[in-house]
MARMARMAR-617086 format. One record per residue (C-alpha): residue number from 0; residue in three letters; x, y, z. Coordinates in steps of 0.001 Angstrom, whole numbers, plus 500000, padded with zeros to 6 digits. Layout:
<atoms>
seq  type  c1  c2  c3
NUM  ALA  X  Y  Z
...
</atoms>
This chain:
<atoms>
seq  type  c1  c2  c3
0  MET  039536  777046  563077
1  GLY  036269  775292  563939
2  LEU  035821  771758  565121
3  VAL  036013  769255  562273
4  ILE  035045  765649  562874
5  MET  035919  763129  560197
6  THR  033771  760084  559511
7  ALA  035597  756754  559534
8  ASN  034818  755719  555978
9  LEU  034167  758856  553996
10  HIS  036717  761286  555409
11  GLN  034056  763967  555117
12  PRO  033572  766734  557670
13  VAL  030573  766147  559922
14  SER  028379  768904  561299
15  LEU  028449  769514  565043
16  TYR  024721  768759  564942
17  GLU  024794  765367  563205
18  PHE  024095  763535  566461
19  GLY  021836  766143  568080
20  GLY  018629  765311  566252
21  SER  016696  767207  563638
22  GLU  015910  770871  564093
23  GLU  012221  769963  564512
24  LEU  013002  767451  567267
25  VAL  015240  769912  569110
26  ARG  012542  772590  568759
27  ARG  009894  770290  570296
28  ILE  012203  769403  573188
29  CYS  013178  773028  573842
30  HIS  009563  774177  573666
31  ARG  008876  772358  576952
32  PHE  011190  774751  578784
33  LEU  009627  778014  577553
34  PRO  007147  778345  580469
35  GLN  010088  778594  582883
36  PHE  011166  781830  581171
37  GLN  007821  783496  580439
38  SER  008347  786286  582972
39  CYS  011978  786927  581990
40  LYS  013161  790090  580266
41  HIS  016687  788880  579379
42  VAL  017694  785230  579042
43  LEU  021157  783815  578451
44  ASP  021457  780611  576401
45  LEU  024794  778940  577197
46  GLY  025966  776599  574463
47  CYS  023232  777942  572193
48  GLY  024192  775718  569256
49  ARG  022148  776410  566153
50  GLY  019906  778833  568036
51  THR  016723  776815  568372
52  PHE  015910  777990  571912
53  LEU  016901  781552  571016
54  GLU  014345  781464  568191
55  LEU  011618  780227  570546
56  LEU  012391  782997  573025
57  LYS  012364  785591  570237
58  GLU  008945  784349  569085
59  LYS  007662  784967  572631
60  GLY  009132  788469  572708
61  ILE  011845  787593  575214
62  TYR  015232  789201  574618
63  ALA  018017  786630  574688
64  THR  021763  786385  574275
65  GLY  023452  783204  573091
66  VAL  027004  782041  573775
67  ASP  028780  779213  571996
68  ASN  032453  778443  571491
69  ALA  031949  776919  568018
70  GLN  032113  779233  565019
71  GLU  029738  776891  563161
72  ALA  027105  777563  565840
73  VAL  027590  781333  565733
74  ASP  027369  781287  561932
75  ALA  024180  779165  562039
76  CYS  022560  781611  564481
77  ARG  023528  784680  562507
78  ALA  022217  783076  559294
79  LYS  018844  782882  561087
80  GLY  018997  786560  562015
81  LEU  019964  785872  565636
82  LEU  022501  788643  566042
83  THR  022876  788571  569836
84  VAL  025144  785529  569756
85  VAL  028698  785685  571049
86  LYS  031543  783292  570217
87  ASP  033213  782646  573552
88  ASP  033955  780058  576188
89  ILE  030987  780041  578565
90  LEU  033122  780247  581711
91  SER  035065  783216  580348
92  PHE  031865  784903  579185
93  LEU  030249  784560  582614
94  SER  033340  785622  584576
95  ASP  032326  789292  584849
96  LYS  028520  788944  584808
97  VAL  026704  789907  588012
98  ASP  022900  790206  588300
99  ALA  022728  790419  584511
100  TYR  019995  787928  583546
101  ASP  016507  786907  584606
102  GLY  017038  783432  583211
103  ILE  019797  781125  582042
104  PHE  019258  778101  579807
105  CYS  022069  775561  579499
106  SER  021174  772486  577484
107  HIS  023552  769551  577067
108  VAL  026650  771471  578084
109  ILE  027508  770777  581718
110  GLU  027969  767030  581168
111  HIS  030847  767810  578790
112  LEU  032790  769744  581445
113  LYS  035287  768493  583987
114  TYR  033768  768259  587459
115  GLU  035511  771403  588712
116  ASP  034433  773376  585640
117  GLY  030849  772169  586090
118  LEU  030852  773476  589660
119  ARG  032390  776746  588493
120  LEU  029687  777049  585827
121  LEU  026939  776690  588434
122  GLN  028614  779287  590688
123  LEU  028965  781735  587809
124  CYS  025351  781192  586761
125  TYR  024183  781878  590314
126  ARG  026162  785128  590369
127  ALA  024940  786151  586896
128  LEU  021265  785664  587794
129  ARG  019188  788449  589256
130  ALA  017340  787691  592506
131  GLY  014526  785242  591773
132  GLY  016070  784300  588417
133  THR  015694  780935  586734
134  LEU  018391  778454  585761
135  VAL  017449  775460  583617
136  ALA  020267  772973  583006
137  VAL  019329  770089  580725
138  THR  021406  766901  580790
139  PRO  020995  763466  579228
140  ASN  018938  760942  581150
141  CYS  021440  758122  581659
142  SER  018699  755762  582806
143  ASP  017085  755979  579357
144  LEU  018233  753025  577245
145  GLN  017855  755078  574078
146  VAL  020321  757640  575461
147  LEU  022757  754924  576511
148  GLY  022601  753411  573012
</atoms>
C-alpha cells in the first residue's frame, strides 16, 4: 500500500508531490545539475520521484536508473516511459552495488533520514561510484526564509 496523506478538511488523498512544486519548476531546478553528469555513462537517481531528472538525463542520451520506495513514484515514471525505475529502499538497493555508476543524484532525500542512515547512505554511494564518479546531494537551504516558511 502506498503512502496516503489526508488533508485536514477534505479527507481527500494528497499526492506525494503536492508540496514539491510544479513539474516545470522541478525541471528548471534539476536542469542546473545536468552539467555535473555530462560525461557519465550510467547515473543513479536515488529518490527519483516523478522522474523529472531521469527525463533530463534521457534527453541528453545518458542512461539512468531510478530508485524510489513509493509506488506512486514508480507508476509516474513508468507512465512517462521511464522503465529503468526500481521500487526499493535506497539503502537496501545500494547494499550490493560496487563501482556500478559514474554518477549518483540524490535530491531532497538525505534530510529525511536519521543521522546514522544518512551516513550509511553516503558510504554506500561512495562504494557504488566508479573512480572519479560524481555524487550530487541536494538538500533544502535552511537559511532561505521561503524554505523555512
